[in-house]
N, CA, C and O of each residue as an XYZ file, in Angstrom:
800
protein
N       0.968     -1.108     -0.109
C      -0.117      0.002      0.112
C       0.746      1.208     -0.142
O       1.960      1.013     -0.095
N       0.331      2.381     -0.396
C       1.070      3.472     -0.649
C       0.721      4.332      0.783
O      -0.367      4.418      1.351
N       1.986      4.918      1.153
C       1.809      5.739      2.400
C       1.344      7.101      1.730
O       1.702      7.627      0.676
N       0.457      7.481      2.661
C      -0.489      8.868      2.173
C       0.430     10.115      2.783
O       1.065     10.069      3.837
N       0.353     11.158      1.932
C       0.926     12.456      2.229
C       0.353     13.188      3.183
O       0.950     14.141      3.683
N      -0.920     12.817      3.565
C      -1.894     13.569      4.486
C      -2.961     12.767      5.068
O      -3.044     11.625      4.616
N      -3.784     13.099      5.952
C      -4.799     12.303      6.561
C      -5.675     11.855      5.450
O      -6.297     10.800      5.579
N      -5.784     12.614      4.300
C      -6.741     12.373      3.469
C      -6.339     11.552      2.341
O      -7.108     11.244      1.431
N      -4.914     11.144      2.427
C      -4.384     10.166      1.322
C      -4.304     10.924      0.129
O      -4.463     10.267     -0.900
N      -4.109     12.086      0.006
C      -4.048     12.880     -1.358
C      -2.610     12.734     -1.992
O      -1.563     13.038     -1.419
N      -2.725     12.226     -3.251
C      -1.294     12.055     -3.887
C      -0.788     13.537     -4.523
O      -1.558     14.326     -5.072
N       0.322     13.705     -4.381
C       0.780     14.847     -5.014
C       1.247     14.674     -6.698
O       1.519     15.605     -7.457
N       1.250     13.325     -7.000
C       1.210     12.989     -8.411
C       0.254     13.250     -9.184
O      -0.536     12.308     -9.238
N      -0.067     14.238     -9.896
C      -1.126     14.517    -10.547
C      -1.425     13.619    -11.681
O      -2.578     13.429    -12.068
N      -0.176     12.954    -12.322
C      -0.391     12.055    -13.434
C      -1.254     10.749    -13.082
O      -2.021     10.147    -13.834
N      -0.953     10.481    -11.822
C      -1.527      9.194    -11.316
C      -2.693      9.429    -10.439
O      -3.043      8.563     -9.638
N      -3.291     10.516    -10.546
C      -4.487     10.839     -9.698
C      -5.448     10.067    -10.006
O      -5.596      9.798    -11.198
N      -6.246      9.573     -9.138
C      -7.350      8.728     -9.504
C      -8.534      9.386     -9.931
O      -8.731     10.495     -9.434
N      -9.417      8.923    -10.792
C     -10.582      9.755    -11.258
C     -11.562      9.942    -10.205
O     -11.711      9.103     -9.317
N     -12.215     10.981    -10.271
C     -13.354     11.251     -9.004
C     -14.309     10.214     -9.356
O     -14.182      9.486    -10.341
N     -15.418     10.160     -8.397
C     -16.402      9.110     -8.641
C     -17.398      9.518     -9.867
O     -17.939      8.694    -10.605
N     -17.529     10.773     -9.946
C     -18.355     11.453    -11.224
C     -17.311     10.914    -12.465
O     -17.883     10.209    -13.296
N     -16.258     11.086    -12.634
C     -15.563     10.592    -13.910
C     -15.417      8.988    -13.831
O     -15.218      8.331    -14.852
N     -15.502      8.526    -12.833
C     -15.388      6.669    -12.927
C     -16.798      6.420    -13.383
O     -16.809      5.494    -14.194
N     -17.935      6.893    -13.163
C     -19.047      6.486    -13.744
C     -18.947      6.399    -15.277
O     -19.525      5.487    -15.868
N     -18.288      7.244    -15.877
C     -18.084      7.121    -17.416
C     -17.412      6.187    -17.880
O     -17.477      5.985    -19.093
N     -16.627      5.404    -17.099
C     -15.749      4.417    -17.658
C     -16.159      3.078    -17.039
O     -15.673      2.089    -17.586
N     -16.903      2.890    -16.078
C     -17.183      1.548    -15.588
C     -17.981      0.841    -16.720
O     -18.880      1.484    -17.262
N     -17.718     -0.460    -17.128
C     -18.108     -1.082    -18.169
C     -19.850     -1.718    -17.701
O     -19.949     -2.578    -16.826
N     -20.929     -1.229    -18.318
C     -21.953     -1.778    -17.970
C     -22.285     -3.224    -18.664
O     -22.048     -3.462    -19.848
N     -22.864     -4.144    -17.751
C     -23.204     -5.439    -18.135
C     -24.412     -5.229    -18.911
O     -25.228     -4.382    -18.546
N     -24.621     -6.032    -20.104
C     -25.845     -6.015    -20.704
C     -26.989     -6.345    -19.830
O     -27.028     -7.175    -18.922
N     -27.941     -5.527    -20.273
C     -29.292     -5.856    -19.454
C     -29.504     -4.894    -18.337
O     -30.603     -4.778    -17.796
N     -28.332     -4.122    -17.949
C     -28.357     -2.943    -16.824
C     -28.773     -1.670    -17.611
O     -28.222     -1.399    -18.678
N     -29.739     -0.900    -17.084
C     -30.136      0.380    -17.581
C     -29.898      1.540    -16.770
O     -30.764      2.397    -16.594
N     -28.734      1.591    -16.265
C     -28.668      2.587    -15.125
C     -27.971      3.722    -16.144
O     -27.075      3.525    -16.965
N     -28.706      5.040    -15.812
C     -28.184      6.135    -16.506
C     -27.081      6.577    -15.940
O     -26.639      5.927    -14.993
N     -26.331      7.867    -16.416
C     -25.257      8.217    -15.777
C     -25.646      8.903    -14.380
O     -24.996      8.806    -13.339
N     -26.684      9.525    -14.545
C     -27.371     10.334    -13.451
C     -27.656      9.319    -12.401
O     -27.118      9.467    -11.304
N     -28.254      8.549    -12.561
C     -28.642      7.390    -11.535
C     -27.307      6.827    -11.031
O     -27.200      6.682     -9.813
N     -26.362      6.520    -11.755
C     -25.110      5.680    -11.251
C     -24.399      6.860    -10.273
O     -23.699      6.444     -9.350
N     -24.527      8.065    -10.413
C     -23.858      8.994     -9.660
C     -24.303      9.185     -8.265
O     -23.721      9.746     -7.337
N     -25.643      8.507     -8.315
C     -26.197      8.848     -6.835
C     -26.114      7.467     -6.069
O     -26.782      7.260     -5.055
N     -25.256      6.539     -6.616
C     -24.988      5.206     -5.969
C     -23.579      5.118     -5.479
O     -22.651      5.885     -5.736
N     -23.580      3.946     -4.655
C     -22.139      3.514     -4.046
C     -21.930      2.325     -4.848
O     -22.870      1.757     -5.405
N     -20.548      1.872     -4.938
C     -20.201      0.650     -5.484
C     -19.276     -0.134     -4.643
O     -18.287      0.401     -4.140
N     -19.605     -1.594     -4.440
C     -18.920     -2.548     -3.929
C     -18.254     -3.429     -4.817
O     -18.954     -4.061     -5.608
N     -16.877     -3.603     -4.828
C     -16.087     -4.493     -5.575
C     -15.764     -5.677     -4.849
O     -15.033     -5.628     -3.860
N     -16.270     -6.758     -5.285
C     -15.775     -8.080     -4.658
C     -14.844     -8.790     -5.274
O     -15.099     -9.232     -6.394
N     -13.548     -9.047     -4.649
C     -12.462     -9.575     -5.438
C     -11.820    -10.744     -4.741
O     -11.078    -10.676     -3.762
N     -12.176    -11.736     -5.329
C     -11.596    -12.985     -4.823
C      -9.941    -13.099     -4.931
O      -9.323    -12.512     -5.819
N      -9.420    -13.764     -4.120
C      -7.870    -13.824     -4.006
C      -7.417    -14.446     -5.363
O      -8.201    -15.061     -6.086
N      -6.312    -14.280     -5.614
C      -5.688    -14.848     -6.917
C      -5.116    -16.550     -6.688
O      -4.974    -17.064     -5.578
N      -4.941    -16.989     -7.525
C      -4.512    -18.502     -7.290
C      -3.204    -18.628     -6.319
O      -2.151    -18.021     -6.517
N      -3.474    -19.592     -5.148
C      -2.313    -19.851     -4.225
C      -1.793    -21.042     -4.309
O      -2.234    -21.896     -5.078
N      -0.753    -21.231     -3.488
C      -0.065    -22.632     -3.544
C      -0.983    -23.665     -3.032
O      -1.968    -23.335     -2.371
N      -0.714    -24.902     -3.302
C      -1.525    -26.004     -2.838
C      -0.950    -26.572     -1.447
O       0.213    -26.918     -1.238
N      -1.834    -26.586     -0.703
C      -1.519    -26.854      0.805
C      -0.757    -28.171      0.853
O       0.267    -28.295      1.525
N      -1.304    -29.189      0.094
C      -0.786    -30.599      0.177
C       0.849    -30.470     -0.496
O       1.712    -31.226     -0.050
N       1.089    -29.777     -1.249
C       2.519    -29.566     -1.709
C       3.350    -28.667     -1.040
O       4.545    -28.959     -1.086
N       3.039    -27.624     -0.412
C       3.580    -26.628      0.431
C       3.757    -27.188      1.882
O       4.841    -27.094      2.457
N       2.785    -27.707      2.393
C       2.671    -28.196      3.777
C       2.145    -27.113      4.673
O       1.995    -27.336      5.875
N       1.846    -25.907      4.119
C       1.470    -24.864      4.874
C      -0.116    -25.082      5.038
O      -0.767    -25.659      4.166
N      -0.742    -24.532      6.326
C      -1.998    -24.351      6.679
C      -2.673    -23.632      5.796
O      -2.082    -22.678      5.289
N      -3.943    -23.891      5.435
C      -4.861    -23.227      4.425
C      -4.662    -21.727      4.646
O      -4.468    -21.041      3.642
N      -4.690    -21.069      5.992
C      -4.650    -19.686      6.182
C      -3.455    -19.123      5.715
O      -3.439    -17.967      5.293
N      -2.283    -19.947      5.754
C      -1.036    -19.545      5.491
C      -0.641    -19.477      3.861
O       0.344    -18.867      3.446
N      -1.464    -20.116      3.118
C      -1.053    -20.299      1.732
C      -0.740    -19.041      0.918
O      -1.585    -18.145      0.909
N       0.323    -18.907      0.281
C       0.693    -17.836     -0.435
C       0.230    -17.839     -1.714
O      -0.156    -18.901     -2.203
N       0.199    -16.625     -2.461
C       0.272    -16.658     -3.978
C       1.256    -17.338     -4.745
O       2.451    -17.311     -4.454
N       0.835    -17.879     -5.611
C       2.032    -18.465     -6.604
C       2.443    -17.365     -7.608
O       1.825    -16.326     -7.841
N       3.469    -17.737     -8.095
C       4.133    -16.537     -8.974
C       3.088    -16.166    -10.161
O       3.094    -15.056    -10.695
N       2.207    -17.188    -10.515
C       1.509    -17.153    -11.479
C       0.107    -16.273    -10.967
O      -0.555    -15.460    -11.612
N      -0.051    -16.695     -9.744
C      -1.305    -15.932     -9.196
C      -1.076    -14.520     -8.963
O      -1.959    -13.673     -9.100
N       0.221    -14.250     -8.579
C       0.574    -12.704     -8.386
C       0.480    -12.053     -9.766
O      -0.145    -11.005     -9.932
N       1.136    -12.717    -10.789
C       1.134    -12.106    -12.117
C      -0.420    -11.699    -12.507
O      -0.705    -10.635    -13.057
N      -1.349    -12.680    -12.149
C      -2.783    -12.516    -12.557
C      -3.305    -11.339    -11.854
O      -3.971    -10.475    -12.423
N      -2.928    -11.312    -10.345
C      -3.679    -10.249     -9.583
C      -3.179     -8.974    -10.249
O      -3.967     -8.031    -10.325
N      -2.120     -8.869    -10.671
C      -1.441     -7.719    -11.264
C      -2.299     -7.363    -12.490
O      -2.826     -6.260    -12.638
N      -2.401     -8.436    -13.396
C      -3.228     -8.043    -14.538
C      -4.665     -7.486    -14.193
O      -5.071     -6.445    -14.710
N      -5.423     -8.224    -13.294
C      -6.584     -7.931    -13.051
C      -6.690     -6.313    -12.440
O      -7.642     -5.601    -12.760
N      -5.715     -5.879    -11.624
C      -5.565     -4.654    -11.012
C      -5.343     -3.643    -12.062
O      -5.879     -2.541    -11.954
N      -4.588     -3.936    -13.077
C      -4.159     -2.977    -14.199
C      -5.382     -2.898    -15.118
O      -5.399     -1.885    -15.817
N      -6.406     -3.740    -15.271
C      -7.424     -3.561    -15.947
C      -8.588     -2.526    -15.235
O      -9.431     -1.887    -15.865
N      -8.420     -2.532    -13.875
C      -9.342     -1.652    -13.084
C      -8.777     -0.276    -13.550
O      -9.555      0.553    -14.023
N      -7.394      0.001    -13.426
C      -6.864      1.305    -13.893
C      -7.262      1.582    -15.124
O      -7.722      2.707    -15.318
N      -7.182      0.637    -16.232
C      -7.420      0.977    -17.684
C      -8.908      1.590    -17.803
O      -9.261      2.442    -18.617
N      -9.749      0.940    -16.764
C     -11.120      1.519    -16.911
C     -11.586      2.641    -16.161
O     -12.785      2.881    -16.017
N     -10.451      3.495    -15.568
C     -10.573      4.589    -14.756
C     -11.088      4.318    -13.514
O     -11.462      5.310    -12.888
N     -11.228      3.105    -12.912
C     -11.716      2.797    -11.435
C     -10.896      3.172    -10.472
O      -9.698      2.917    -10.599
N     -11.274      3.710     -9.562
C     -10.460      3.966     -8.179
C     -11.254      3.449     -6.919
O     -12.472      3.268     -6.909
N     -10.428      3.242     -5.892
C     -11.188      2.858     -4.739
C     -10.932      3.959     -3.394
O      -9.854      4.488     -3.125
N     -11.970      4.105     -2.796
C     -12.001      4.971     -1.650
C     -11.484      4.070     -0.389
O     -11.000      4.567      0.628
N     -11.626      2.939     -0.564
C     -11.179      2.136      0.749
C     -11.274      0.616      0.163
O     -11.917      0.266     -0.826
N     -10.424     -0.249      1.069
C     -10.369     -1.520      0.895
C     -10.476     -2.232      2.102
O      -9.926     -1.746      3.090
N     -11.239     -3.569      2.227
C     -11.184     -4.422      3.344
C     -10.778     -5.521      2.961
O     -11.188     -5.805      1.835
N     -10.008     -6.416      3.524
C      -9.295     -7.553      3.061
C      -9.218     -8.633      4.160
O      -9.003     -8.352      5.338
N      -9.399     -9.827      3.723
C      -9.006    -10.976      4.696
C      -7.667    -10.962      5.153
O      -6.798    -10.439      4.455
N      -7.399    -11.484      6.261
C      -6.081    -11.573      6.803
C      -5.171    -12.796      6.312
O      -3.972    -12.900      6.573
N      -5.942    -13.725      5.543
C      -5.417    -14.946      5.255
C      -4.243    -14.504      4.390
O      -4.469    -13.505      3.707
N      -3.287    -14.937      4.306
C      -2.095    -14.648      3.359
C      -2.282    -14.447      1.991
O      -1.794    -13.446      1.467
N      -2.934    -15.273      1.327
C      -3.168    -15.245     -0.127
C      -4.176    -14.093     -0.376
O      -4.003    -13.389     -1.371
N      -5.179    -13.862      0.426
C      -6.160    -12.710      0.295
C      -5.452    -11.137      0.295
O      -5.634    -10.217     -0.502
N      -4.551    -11.208      1.544
C      -3.947     -9.867      1.737
C      -2.928     -9.837      0.812
O      -2.747     -8.683      0.423
N      -2.237    -10.589      0.334
C      -1.332    -10.403     -0.842
C      -2.016     -9.865     -1.925
O      -1.418     -9.019     -2.590
N      -3.227    -10.202     -2.263
C      -3.989     -9.913     -3.442
C      -4.405     -8.575     -3.201
O      -4.552     -7.778     -4.127
N      -4.638     -8.231     -1.798
C      -5.426     -6.948     -1.544
C      -4.104     -6.006     -1.758
O      -4.240     -4.906     -2.293
N      -3.004     -6.404     -1.385
C      -1.750     -5.376     -1.569
C      -1.446     -5.169     -2.953
O      -1.210     -3.991     -3.223
N      -1.389     -5.916     -3.835
C      -1.396     -5.754     -5.303
C      -2.351     -4.820     -5.797
O      -2.060     -3.904     -6.567
N      -3.623     -5.077     -5.303
C      -4.683     -4.033     -5.702
C      -4.558     -2.669     -5.252
O      -4.838     -1.745     -6.016
N      -4.188     -2.482     -4.154
C      -3.804     -1.365     -3.326
C      -2.557     -0.650     -4.034
O      -2.688      0.539     -4.324
N      -1.772     -1.079     -4.226
C      -0.379     -0.659     -4.657
C      -0.675     -0.094     -6.239
O      -0.359      1.047     -6.577
N      -1.314     -1.041     -7.132
C      -1.635     -0.586     -8.429
C      -2.541      0.470     -8.604
O      -2.460      1.190     -9.600
N      -3.487      0.657     -7.649
C      -4.272      1.730     -7.671
C      -4.042      2.958     -6.992
O      -4.775      3.945     -7.058
N      -2.709      2.824     -6.161
C      -2.218      3.949     -5.534
C      -3.343      4.198     -4.259
O      -3.728      5.332     -3.973
N      -3.737      3.169     -3.653
C      -4.541      3.355     -2.545
C      -3.648      3.738     -1.186
O      -2.712      2.967     -0.977
N      -3.771      4.524     -0.505
C      -3.044      4.979      0.713
C      -3.219      3.667      1.797
O      -4.248      2.992      1.828
N      -2.296      3.475      2.487
C      -2.153      2.308      3.385
C      -3.182      2.702      4.535
O      -3.616      1.778      5.221
N      -3.593      3.961      4.791
C      -4.536      4.189      5.756
C      -5.878      3.998      5.428
O      -6.720      4.087      6.321
N      -6.223      3.734      4.211
C      -7.503      3.347      3.641
C      -7.646      1.725      3.479
O      -8.686      1.263      3.010
N      -6.701      0.982      3.831
C      -6.615     -0.364      3.801
C      -6.788     -1.009      5.095
O      -6.019     -0.806      6.035
N      -7.857     -1.833      5.149
C      -8.253     -2.432      6.653
C      -8.215     -3.853      6.464
O      -8.758     -4.315      5.460
N      -7.616     -4.656      7.336
C      -7.623     -6.044      7.683
C      -8.814     -6.419      8.404
O      -9.034     -5.807      9.449
N      -9.607     -7.294      8.045
C     -10.712     -8.000      8.702
C     -10.831     -9.219      8.924
O     -11.591     -9.866      8.202
N     -10.186     -9.794      9.874
C     -10.062    -11.325     10.073
C     -11.159    -12.230      9.824
O     -10.962    -13.352      9.357
N     -12.397    -11.756     10.139
C     -13.529    -12.335      9.837
C     -13.757    -12.714      8.375
O     -14.520    -13.654      8.155
N     -13.243    -12.155      7.470
C     -13.387    -12.335      6.072
C     -12.957    -13.780      5.735
O     -13.487    -14.439      4.840
N     -12.073    -14.167      6.430
C     -11.603    -15.534      6.051
C     -12.606    -16.674      6.075
O     -12.544    -17.509      5.173
N     -13.561    -16.789      7.063
C     -14.684    -17.602      7.185
C     -16.075    -17.076      7.274
O     -16.987    -17.803      7.669
N     -16.270    -15.840      6.922
C     -17.282    -15.184      7.272
C     -18.669    -15.663      6.366
O     -18.572    -16.025      5.193
N     -19.838    -15.609      7.033
C     -21.019    -15.982      6.483
C     -21.539    -14.629      5.773
O     -20.939    -13.570      5.952
N     -22.664    -14.717      4.974
C     -23.191    -13.622      4.233
C     -23.696    -12.527      5.220
O     -23.534    -11.332      4.972
N     -24.312    -12.975      6.344
C     -24.812    -12.158      7.253
C     -23.846    -11.353      8.057
O     -24.136    -10.272      8.570
N     -22.711    -11.921      8.138
C     -21.699    -11.317      8.834
C     -20.978    -10.005      7.817
O     -20.538     -8.908      8.162
N     -21.066    -10.580      6.594
C     -20.176     -9.674      5.619
C     -21.124     -8.412      5.266
O     -20.578     -7.350      4.968
N     -22.563     -8.508      5.294
C     -23.192     -7.435      4.986
C     -23.481     -6.547      6.311
O     -24.139     -5.508      6.263
N     -22.972     -7.020      7.382
C     -22.931     -6.156      8.558
C     -21.659     -5.342      8.787
O     -21.494     -4.724      9.839
N     -20.771     -5.343      7.812
C     -19.498     -4.727      7.741
C     -19.778     -3.071      7.897
O     -20.677     -2.591      7.205
N     -19.191     -2.398      8.592
C     -19.517     -0.885      8.727
C     -18.401     -0.228      7.862
O     -17.199     -0.391      8.076
N     -18.909      0.507      6.896
C     -18.291      1.120      5.943
C     -18.349      2.766      6.127
O     -19.427      3.303      6.380
N     -17.248      3.461      6.001
C     -17.370      4.988      6.092
C     -18.237      5.527      5.001
O     -18.072      5.133      3.846
N     -19.248      6.502      5.339
C     -20.234      7.019      4.545
C     -19.343      7.986      3.348
O     -19.952      8.407      2.364
N     -18.131      8.230      3.505
C     -17.305      9.014      2.642
C     -16.731      7.957      1.642
O     -16.174      8.423      0.648
N     -16.789      6.643      1.766
C     -16.295      5.674      0.973
C     -17.513      5.415     -0.145
O     -18.587      4.917      0.194
N     -17.251      5.765     -1.350
C     -18.396      5.588     -2.390
C     -17.972      4.296     -3.135
O     -18.848      3.586     -3.629
N     -16.620      3.953     -3.237
C     -16.115      2.683     -3.828
C     -15.246      1.863     -2.874
O     -14.193      2.260     -2.377
N     -15.742      0.823     -2.703
C     -15.146      0.054     -1.691
C     -14.799     -1.304     -2.382
O     -15.456     -1.700     -3.345
N     -13.646     -2.072     -1.814
C     -13.366     -3.246     -2.357
C     -13.280     -4.181     -1.291
O     -12.677     -3.778     -0.296
N     -13.803     -5.492     -1.257
C     -13.744     -6.479     -0.458
C     -12.905     -7.584     -1.063
O     -13.246     -8.047     -2.151
N     -11.900     -8.011     -0.477
C     -10.845     -8.944     -0.926
C     -10.985    -10.040     -0.111
O     -10.563     -9.935      1.041
N     -11.548    -11.189     -0.507
C     -11.701    -12.393      0.347
C     -11.728    -13.706     -0.430
O     -10.956    -13.929     -1.362
N     -12.722    -14.628      0.031
C     -12.781    -15.862     -0.413
C     -13.980    -16.451     -0.905
O     -15.013    -15.843     -0.622
N     -14.086    -17.527     -1.595
C     -15.274    -18.491     -1.991
C     -15.546    -19.272     -0.909
O     -14.616    -19.437     -0.120
N     -16.603    -19.801     -0.674
C     -17.994    -19.434     -1.351
C     -18.507    -18.163     -0.831
O     -19.490    -17.668     -1.382
N     -17.903    -17.523      0.261
C     -18.669    -16.364      0.723
C     -18.921    -15.134     -0.202
O     -19.989    -14.523     -0.175
N     -17.829    -14.786     -1.066
C     -18.008    -13.890     -1.941
C     -19.167    -13.854     -2.937
O     -19.955    -12.948     -3.208
N     -19.018    -15.353     -3.501
C     -20.085    -15.582     -4.359
C     -21.442    -15.644     -3.872
O     -22.417    -15.414     -4.588
N     -21.506    -15.980     -2.561
C     -22.870    -16.171     -1.984
C     -23.363    -14.658     -1.831
O     -24.498    -14.342     -2.185
N     -22.531    -13.804     -1.329
C     -22.606    -12.514     -1.058
C     -23.256    -11.788     -2.426
O     -24.229    -11.036     -2.378
N     -22.599    -12.122     -3.553
C     -23.190    -11.351     -4.742
C     -24.440    -12.095     -4.925
O     -25.361    -11.314     -5.162
N     -24.785    -13.258     -4.902
C     -26.036    -13.763     -5.133
C     -27.331    -13.202     -4.303
O     -28.491    -13.170     -4.713
N     -26.823    -12.756     -2.994
C     -27.548    -12.232     -1.947
C     -27.877    -10.762     -2.255
O     -28.931    -10.262     -1.863
N     -27.050    -10.141     -2.897
C     -27.128     -8.800     -2.934
C     -27.899     -8.308     -4.439
O     -28.606     -7.306     -4.546
N     -27.607     -9.170     -5.425
C     -28.135     -9.005     -6.792
C     -29.155     -9.988     -7.178
O     -28.831    -11.175     -7.139
N     -30.284     -9.679     -7.527
C     -31.448    -10.522     -7.767
C     -31.221    -11.324     -9.048
O     -31.168    -10.660    -10.083
N     -31.086    -12.583     -9.136
C     -31.012    -13.444    -10.256
C     -29.493    -13.711    -10.525
O     -29.178    -14.407    -11.491
N     -28.559    -13.187     -9.711
C     -27.210    -13.424    -10.103
C     -26.790    -14.708     -9.526
O     -26.996    -15.004     -8.349
N     -26.098    -15.587    -10.517
C     -25.660    -16.987    -10.010
C     -24.281    -17.231    -10.424
O     -23.882    -18.390    -10.312
N     -23.591    -16.469    -10.820
C     -22.041    -16.693    -11.202
C     -21.188    -16.911    -10.180
O     -21.362    -16.202     -9.189
N     -20.137    -17.860    -10.147
C     -19.399    -18.165     -9.211
C     -18.081    -17.208     -9.582
O     -17.673    -17.218    -10.743
N     -17.604    -16.610     -8.853
C     -16.368    -15.717     -8.907
C     -15.096    -16.621     -8.903
O     -14.873    -17.352     -7.937
N     -14.296    -16.575     -9.936
C     -13.283    -17.432    -10.150
C     -12.032    -16.586     -9.469
O     -11.979    -15.359     -9.381
N     -10.982    -17.587     -8.980
C      -9.836    -16.847     -8.545
C      -9.250    -15.531     -9.080
O      -9.120    -15.545    -10.304
N      -8.942    -14.622     -8.594
C      -8.638    -13.243     -9.139
C      -9.898    -12.443     -9.921
O      -9.773    -11.393    -10.552
N     -11.033    -13.136     -9.737
C     -12.164    -12.460    -10.563
C     -12.615    -11.271     -9.668
O     -12.334    -11.213     -8.471
N     -13.370    -10.280    -10.362
C     -13.819     -9.037     -9.686
C     -15.240     -8.600    -10.257
O     -15.486     -8.380    -11.443
N     -16.014     -8.526     -9.329
C     -17.427     -7.932     -9.721
C     -17.627     -6.684     -9.252
O     -17.095     -6.425     -8.172
N     -18.341     -5.737     -9.855
C     -18.738     -4.498     -9.100
C     -20.164     -4.487     -9.014
O     -20.906     -4.795     -9.946
N     -20.522     -4.136     -7.904
C     -22.202     -3.944     -7.469
C     -22.567     -2.685     -7.016
O     -22.012     -2.248     -6.008
N     -23.533     -1.931     -7.678
C     -23.854     -0.599     -7.395
C     -25.061     -0.663     -6.492
O     -25.835     -1.620     -6.541
N     -25.205      0.237     -5.762
C     -26.531      0.493     -4.818
C     -26.906      1.739     -4.814
O     -26.079      2.570     -5.189
N     -28.192      2.168     -4.410
C     -28.663      3.397     -4.269
C     -27.943      3.627     -2.989
O     -27.721      2.656     -2.267
N     -27.496      5.003     -2.581
C     -26.888      5.562     -1.345
C     -27.758      5.043     -0.123
O     -27.201      4.757      0.936
N     -28.979      4.939     -0.265
C     -29.909      4.823      0.860
C     -30.244      3.303      0.993
O     -31.098      2.989      1.822
N     -29.575      2.227      0.163
C     -29.981      0.904      0.268
C     -28.736      0.413      0.065
O     -28.625     -0.408     -0.846
N     -27.680      0.737      0.744
C     -26.255      0.146      0.762
C     -26.340     -1.274      1.339
O     -26.795     -1.417      2.474
N     -25.931     -2.324      0.627
C     -25.968     -3.686      0.971
C     -27.178     -4.329      1.346
O     -27.180     -5.354      2.029
N     -28.316     -3.714      0.886
C     -29.548     -4.262      1.162
C     -29.551     -5.583      0.110
O     -28.868     -5.666     -0.910
N     -30.445     -6.540      0.594
C     -30.495     -7.852     -0.363
C     -31.520     -7.551     -1.616
O     -32.610     -6.989     -1.505
N     -30.953     -8.031     -2.794
C     -31.561     -7.864     -4.032
C     -31.653     -6.424     -4.432
O     -32.534     -6.104     -5.230
N     -30.827     -5.520     -3.957
C     -30.955     -4.194     -4.367
C     -29.915     -3.554     -5.486
O     -30.005     -2.510     -6.132
N     -28.751     -4.724     -5.465
C     -27.602     -4.231     -6.130
C     -27.844     -4.479     -7.646
O     -28.798     -5.133     -8.068
N     -26.963     -3.940     -8.371
C     -26.835     -4.207     -9.873
C     -25.357     -4.364    -10.382
O     -24.437     -3.615    -10.052
N     -25.251     -5.462    -11.249
C     -24.026     -5.621    -11.561
C     -23.365     -4.536    -12.565
O     -23.922     -4.317    -13.641
N     -22.272     -3.915    -12.237
C     -21.925     -2.892    -13.269
C     -20.432     -3.106    -13.765
O     -19.932     -2.293    -14.542
N     -19.692     -4.260    -13.285
C     -18.625     -4.649    -13.622
C     -18.454     -6.167    -13.400
O     -18.738     -6.638    -12.298
N     -18.032     -6.900    -14.332
C     -17.501     -8.372    -14.257
C     -16.397     -8.655    -14.885
O     -16.389     -8.761    -16.111
N     -15.362     -8.810    -14.179
C     -13.924     -8.828    -14.770
C     -13.360    -10.315    -14.298
O     -12.921    -10.471    -13.158
N     -13.403    -11.293    -15.175
C     -13.033    -12.643    -14.679
C     -11.887    -12.927    -15.774
O     -11.977    -12.478    -16.916
N     -10.833    -13.688    -15.346
C      -9.760    -14.016    -15.920
C     -10.147    -14.805    -17.095
O      -9.283    -15.259    -17.845
């Protein structure tokens, strides 16, 4: 994660300055079937669900499941996915990640690629084995309009299915989906709409 120059995490490098939420709305790829206008989109908050990238096999490494690290290919894939977020003009106001090694390594790749200050990256141990009801109870600053949750399956896929009516996809390793909500219905069941689906 990048160290912030102030309590607001403002970068002095204008060339790498993230797009504002208003600008970001123009670049997020809409999934066919969604009919959100730009005006409607700007009134909403976005949750990005990011599954950790491929990790080493516990049987081969001898590591506990919690301690499994990303493989070299997994780290490369995490970088590739994070760079696609940058190419789409997407930025994050904050990131919450599982403390399991493979998930936090993925979170670090995303945060570094998107120049997210360390002060806006939060470790949340419960993400390692959380149930959907525990995930929707997460408290997020109201100033964070774009938030990433970096964790594991089946929790993330079940969360997406809980939040988006009719959504059935399983998030693959390193997969990313973006879900938008009206600001007054943040994380309400069946109120989300898919605005990004970025699968390897």
